[in-house]
N, C-alpha and C positions, 0 to 999 in steps of 0.2 A: 267182382263188385255188383250188386245185385240191383234193383229199382230204386229200393228205398235209399241206399246210400247215393246212388247216381242223382235224385229228386233234392239231398239232404248238402251236398255239393253245390249244385247251382241255386238252392235259397241261399245260403253262407256266402256264396259270392255273390250274388247279388245285392244281400244286405250289405256286404265290405265295398261295394262296387258303389250303389248309390245311395244308402243312406247311414253311411258312417265318414263323417267330416274330423276325423283327428289325424294327426300327424304324428309319426316317428320316424328319429332322424335314421338315414340309412334303409327305410323300407318305405314301398308306396303303397299303401293298402289298396289305392285301385285296382294297381296290375297284380296284386293276391288275389282278388275279387275275379278278376278277368278271366286267370289262370285256374282258379276252383273251378267257374263257368266252363269254362272249355274240358278240364277234367269230366265235369259232371256230364256234360255232353256228349263226349266219347262214350263212357261209361253207359250210359244210357241208351245210345245206339247200338254198341256191341251186346248190350244184354239183350235188346229185343232182337236182334239176330240170331244170337244164338239159340235161346230159349223159346224164340219164334218158328224156328228150323225144326227142333224136337216136337213141338205137339202135334204137327201136321203129319208127322211119318210115324207117331207111335200109336196112332189109333187104328192105321191101317193093316199094320201086321196083327192083331189079335184076332182070333175068331175062336165063336165059343157054341157050343151046343144049346138048344132049349132043356130047360128042368123039364120033368112032368111030372106032375104028380096025381 
């Protein structure tokens, strides 16, 4: 899950939790919104941990000689 999908889940969950006042029998929309926000937050944290770690180590291993013209 990328950053975009995580932010999308957070936004949809917040809309369902705070902005929708509909009621469906057998389904609580507020709980669905909270679950989506939790999944989005976990996905965002995992994405930042995984991709943040790769970017710091990749730059130190590559060395290149200068081009002389």
